[in-house]
Structure formats: C-alpha cells, structure tokens
Phi, psi and omega in degrees: 000312179298322180295321179295320179296320181296318179296323179295319180297316180298318180297316180297317178297319179298316178297322179297318179296316180300313180295326177296317178296317178298317180296318179298318180295320180297316178297319179299316182290320187269344183246294186292316184259016183303311183299320181299311183286334175295318177296320179299318179294319180297320181296329182279326190239359180218168176220155180273120179256123178284135174257101186297137173283141178278125177292139181296157179276152167260131185234154173274184186299333181263005180090006176291136185285127178254329178210134182211193185235142177246125183292136175221179179232148171257125183271121186235135177254141174244102185300334182287345184247000178276129179287118188298329181279359182235018181299314182296321178296318179296317180296320180297321179293319187275333191305311182298302181301328180273357180057050180231159176285132185299317181294317179294320180295322179299321178295320180293325183287348177275011181291156174262357181291148183264353178213097181235116180282122180267324181197141174254161174059042174280129179306143186297322180296320179295318180297317181296322178294319178295320178300319180295316180293322178296318180295320180296322182270354181075027179270141184228170172098358176235132184233163184233095182281146179291142175202181178208160175237152181276130180231152182236100189301334184261014178053240187281347182298128178066020187300324183287337176276318183288313184081212182198171178242162176269188184293344176265010180064035175255131182298130183245345180202165178061204179290339172302327180275308186293332180254019185302322183296334177271326185281330197291313185076183181225128181297150171254188178200162171211149175264125183250128176252136182235154176276184186292343178265004177087006180275140181288135176266095189298321184294343178255014181303133185274205183299142184218140174227126182292149175288144175254106186290153180289163178275156173273144180243120179260124182268167175279348181301135175256113186297331177295315177292322179299321179295319177299312182299312185293323178296319179290325177293321177298320178294321178296322178295318179295321185281317188254347181046054184278169173289335180186157175221143177228148173215133173229131177239133186224146170275112192295326185286336182246340185082006181294129176277113185271331179200147177206127182212151178228152166230130006289165181225187181210164178255113182295345174284337182220071184292139179262216182285117181295343180277353183288339182092351180296331183273001182280126177276086187298332184295337179241349183254325184280129173257133183213159173283123189281343184073211193292343177297340180285350181296344178297334183289306182297317182295313182292326179294315180296320177294318182294327178277002178060030174282333180215168170240170178301337183267352181300133181270136177238128180283122186257022165060021180056030171096355180222123184225121180263125180213135178062026179085005181230155179268137172246130187237151169258158179294326174234154179277125179236147173269247177278129174233140172289163179301319178298322180285333174299320177289315182299316183269353179059052181282122176294316183293317178298317179295321179297318181292328175295317179294322180296327176294326178289321185090160185305306188295315183290321177297315178301321180298319179292323176303316180288325179296329176285353176100000179284145179096001177208154179300149180285337183094012178295153183279058175225146186284152170062033181296134178281149180265353184082183183227112176230112180281148177284152185303329184289355174248005178291151173277179180297331184257002183302322182296342177260344182263321182297320180303333179264015173085023174252164179059030179210146178243130180229167171251161179300320181295321177298321183292320176295319180296322179293315178295331178295333176301314179292320183291327186263000178106010171116007185249132175280125180249146171285126177304129186249115183254330183253130181268312181197163175249131181239139174291165181301333179271007179093354181291139180287124180262316183205139178241137179259138179246158177298145182239117175275123181278306180190160169277130183259311179225164180285163177298323179297314179298317179299320179294318178298320179292320178298318180295321179292319181291334176293332179286343179296327183268007175290169184301328180256015176271187182273353183218057176297336180284356178269359181301147181241115183308125177090354185225153174270092179280160177212155179171191183216139177271160175211135176223116184228135171294143181285135179290138176295123181299342176281356176088011182236103174068212186234162178272119183298129176077006180249122184231148169246113184251153186206163169214132176234125184209180181214160183215138343282163184298324185291321181211081189300130175272334179203153171246139183223131177246134174238129172234138179235121185262113173057062176293145181276068177227162177301150183302327181281001176240358185269075180231154179302323181290338182258331184256306185279323184301316178297326177295316176302315182302314182293317179296314183296319179298314180292322179295320179298319177294315180300320182275002180057040177288143179279124179305142182252355179244129176259329182277156177299150179290155175299148176298142181284132180255123178282152178163147180282138188225157179294000000 
C-alpha cells in the first residue's frame, strides 16, 4: 500500500515537472520570444512595402510649377507566389510592356526571392493595364509599387537656378540642392501580408508609418520675366554666336532675384555630359574682369567721401596718362571732364584719378563694402567669392587699373548686387532667391525676408550716381542703344579683354562686354545685367554699348510692360547715335 502511494506521488511530481516545463516553454515562446517569432512569421508571409514620400514642388513667385513629380510604378516579383506552371505565360504578358526579352524574363521569374525588382519607372497607365490583365488571367506574384520621377515642365528654362536630382531623388545642383532638406520629405512603410493566391490580407496588415511629404519651395523668380530674358538670350546667341551669355535681373530694394539665365544651358529632364560646361551656372560661378562697369565704385566712393561733386572737373590728360612707368589710355582724348562726364564718357584716366584721391586703403575698403571679394549668400551652391587683392600686394599701377575693372575678379551676381546699391539708395542687400516654404497642404512653414547687409553710400550719393548713369544712355553717352522707350533708363557699359587662362596677360581679340542698368532712373523697379562673352563681331564693334546695351533695352522694355510700370517720359526719345563705345 505504501509502495503504491509512493509511486503515485512520484508520478504526480513527474507530471507536475513536465507541465511546469511545458508552461515555461509556452511562456518563453509567447512572451519573451514573441517579437522574434512574429518577425519570422512576417518574413515568411509578408513584406515591407516602402511608401515613397512625395518631393515638394518648386514654384515661381506666382505659384507656377517649376519642378514637380510624375507618378510611376516599380515592378516587383515575389517568387514564392508565382505559379511555377504559369511562369512562361506571365513572362509573355510582361515582356512587351517592360521592354524585356520574354525568355530572359521567364528565367528571372523562376526565382525563389521574395523581392526582385524587374523594372523601375513604369508609366502608371501601363502598370494599371497589366494589373487588370493579370487579374483577368488569374496570374499572381508580380506587384506594382508606387513611385515617382522628378520632372521639369519648362525644360531648359531656369535650369541653372532649379538644378536637378539624382536617381535617389536627392538634390544635386541649384535650389534642388540648397533647399533639399525642405523638399525631400521622409518615406513611410507598411508590412503587407498575402494569402497563397497573392491577395493582401487587410485585416492582418502589420505595422505602418505614413510618408511625410516634402515641402513646396516658392522662389522669388518671376517666370514671365524669366521667359523674356531667355528669349532675348536665345536671340543674342543666334546673332552673335558667343562663347556665353549671362543675364541677372534683381529688384534693388529687396534683393529679390527676378530672373537669372545663362547660355549655354541644359535640359534637366535630359541631362547631357556634365563635363560639357552647359550645366555650369556661370552667373554665380564664373569670375571675370568686369571692365568699365566697375567704374561705379571709384566714382561713388569719391562722391561719398565728399572729395568731389558731380560738377568737379578732373583733367583727363587728353587721353594719355603716364603713371608708375606705364601708360593709361582713354578710347578718346579728353581734357577736363566733370565727375558726371567721367561716368558718361567712361574715362579710364578720370576714374583712375578719382581712385587716387581716395588712396589705396580707402578705395579697397569701398570695394569690399560693395560686397566684392566674398560670396553674396544667395541660395545657390558653390558660389564664387570673386578675387580682391589686399593693397599691400598691389603693384605701382594697381590704383589706376582696378578702377577700370582690371586686376579684380567679380561674378555677374555680385555686379548686379553692387549696381542695386546705387539703384536702391545706398544699401547692400543679400540676393534673395527663396520667398517662402509651404507645407504640402499649403500651410506656411517659413517665410524669408530681405536682408540688409550694410549701408555703402549715402542716399545723396546714390541719387547723384543715378543721375550721372542716366546720362550714359543719352545720345552722346556710351550706351544710347540702351534706351528704353517711355522710361528714363540708366546704367554703365563695360568692355574687357578676356584674361588668358594660363595666367599671362590677355587673349588678343577676345572680349567680354557688358551693360548693367536699371529702369526707371527715378525709382528703379529692377536692375538688369547683360554680359556677352566673345561675340562673333569685328573687334571695332565688340563693345558693351553696341552688343550688350541693345539686349538690355529689349529686355527692359518688355519687362516694364510686363510689370505694368507707368511710363515716365512723355516726349519722344533722343535719336540714337551710332558709335563704338567702351
């Protein structure tokens, strides 16, 4: 009896131990290792589907789309759900639309992989048609994931400002690059579980995170003005066959960049060879000697320091001035010229003498105050800062050469910004390219305001300079071809020999000519710079007043009409006088 009781106790204890072990194991599987086995199950019966974030749009000041997204599909095969006896049928259906060889595709579809990309960027209409045909025939194992591609509706227009993205939709140039953190967004994901026929089991849908779409970026660029500029640059290329042309248009009081274009250019939808130079934004990357348009610095500095007045006479040596052992020449011989006439006639000798009155240090200080020698801070990548040497490395004749735009490197954007100082009353503004950031739902995320860098010259000096620059476009000035019907235009010509890239002297017969001006002179609505690099014209016709000034005139006239500016001239304009000018 006692033995039977002992055996019963032992049996009960054994059963208790067994059940305890089973319970412990059960707890281990369902509690401690739950996540591990859940992942294993998910890996066997579901897949992680990326929900692509939509990249934000780039817009012009009026909301016109400059860069957006076009929906496409990524074709994905799941080998575990493809019916092996129908692989060839599936391959035959897909081969044509996917632009693949049927036999090669059939081999790929026999894969055991659960995620095999067959084709990217399949048009959405084609994908929808294939999905319908697969459903009709009962074919499974191929899916069409949502995706998008970046498109630029205006093709090459504004390409250097917009830039482009790479295959991962990351901005690589232009505002696509500088504003990438706002445009990009963050992808979401969901885990999809399917039954043996490949149908999604919605009630078992796993963890999901919504995509956070990128913000839209609204630029200060006005597409209407940009269109005017680009059409005129295309005409200039046809007429002059230059190595390059640049144009920058800015609102002087705010620094807003209204238009910016370069030739050569490129189409971001069909990018070519990046080594060709077509993708280079010359307006912010190229440093060049500006020539006579730089004379505004010495003249305004001397006026601002009250060393001279617009009526002060400067002896211009009848066109030949020896200084520091070298001759400085004017295009025409002048005796006494007023400061205003030095600007009007673009006298090299007169400008040199104004700088000499300032002295090396003070003249250099004004060059830097105008913003030369450092990047402007515009929202474009790789902006050049220009080249401004400090006075202690100047040669004996530098004080006579720099005032006429030699021995210095500037960018087109810097030159427009400098002329805007005179146009707006004396203040240096940071060029403003981005107006605001908007969420995908239209909510305002961030607004950009104009940034005043510093006061450069007084309002009185700026007014005196505007009046002098208005005389440049008079019949006896250096740029009568820059006149704008109905308006008092003002500006400055520039003609500079191209610097030898080997660093020794200049290229004979190669010129970069320019005109930078504003309209109207009394209260400028915009400043516009035109530069033409190595126009295919005779050397005696390759001047800023003959090549660049007419382009400015046409752009300014159309821009004034587009902006609905009220004409300021009632009387007919003076007759245009032809003549080669600096």
